[in-house]
C-alpha positions in Angstrom: 58.4 -170.0 157.5 56.1 -171.3 154.8 52.4 -172.1 155.3 52.1 -174.2 152.1 51.7 -177.9 153.2 53.5 -179.1 150.2 56.5 -176.9 150.8 56.5 -177.9 154.5 56.5 -181.6 153.6 59.5 -181.1 151.2 61.4 -179.2 153.9 60.5 -181.8 156.6 61.7 -184.7 154.4 64.9 -183.0 153.2 65.8 -181.8 156.7 65.7 -185.4 158.0 68.3 -186.6 155.4 72.0 -187.1 155.9 74.1 -184.5 154.0 74.3 -185.2 150.3 71.2 -187.5 150.3 68.1 -186.7 148.3 64.4 -187.6 148.0 62.1 -188.1 145.1 59.1 -185.8 144.6 57.1 -189.1 144.6 58.0 -189.5 148.3 56.5 -186.1 149.1 53.4 -186.7 147.0 52.8 -190.1 148.7 53.1 -188.4 152.1 50.5 -185.8 151.2 48.0 -188.0 149.3 44.8 -188.8 151.1 45.0 -192.4 149.8 47.4 -194.7 148.0 45.9 -194.2 144.6 45.8 -190.4 144.4 49.5 -189.4 144.9 50.3 -189.0 141.2 47.8 -186.1 140.8 50.0 -184.2 143.4 53.2 -184.5 141.4 52.9 -181.2 139.5 52.1 -179.4 142.8 55.1 -181.0 144.4 57.4 -180.0 141.5 56.0 -176.4 141.6 56.7 -176.1 145.3 60.2 -177.6 144.9 61.0 -174.9 142.2 59.8 -172.2 144.6 61.9 -173.5 147.4 64.9 -173.9 145.1 64.5 -170.3 143.9 64.6 -169.2 147.5 67.8 -171.3 148.1 66.1 -173.5 150.6 66.6 -176.8 148.7 68.4 -178.0 145.6 66.8 -179.7 142.6 69.0 -182.4 141.1 68.9 -183.6 137.6 71.1 -186.6 136.8 72.8 -186.1 140.2 73.8 -182.5 139.6 72.1 -179.3 140.9 70.0 -177.6 138.2 68.9 -174.0 137.8 65.3 -173.7 139.1 64.7 -170.8 136.7 65.3 -173.1 133.7 62.7 -175.5 132.4 63.1 -178.7 134.4 62.1 -181.8 132.6 62.4 -185.5 133.4 63.4 -187.2 136.6 64.4 -184.9 139.5 65.6 -185.4 143.1 65.4 -182.9 146.0 67.9 -182.3 148.8 69.1 -179.6 151.3 71.5 -177.1 149.8 75.1 -178.3 149.8 77.5 -176.4 152.0 79.6 -173.8 150.1 
């Protein structure tokens, strides 16, 4: 169990999704922001938490709709989802 609030919010939001559905890191940042204007400052923190969770196998990071290697440099628009079933 993680104690990082950002990781917890990512896991909470992805757990509530139907299989195969994904969320935007923006959704997580908005949920964590103390006000409507400050969520953008949290995006790098959300992306870093998502990479940690993906490296642990707890979520998948999608790039152009396909899972991407969290160890590689991830640039551009990403989405987050629960790991797909093997």
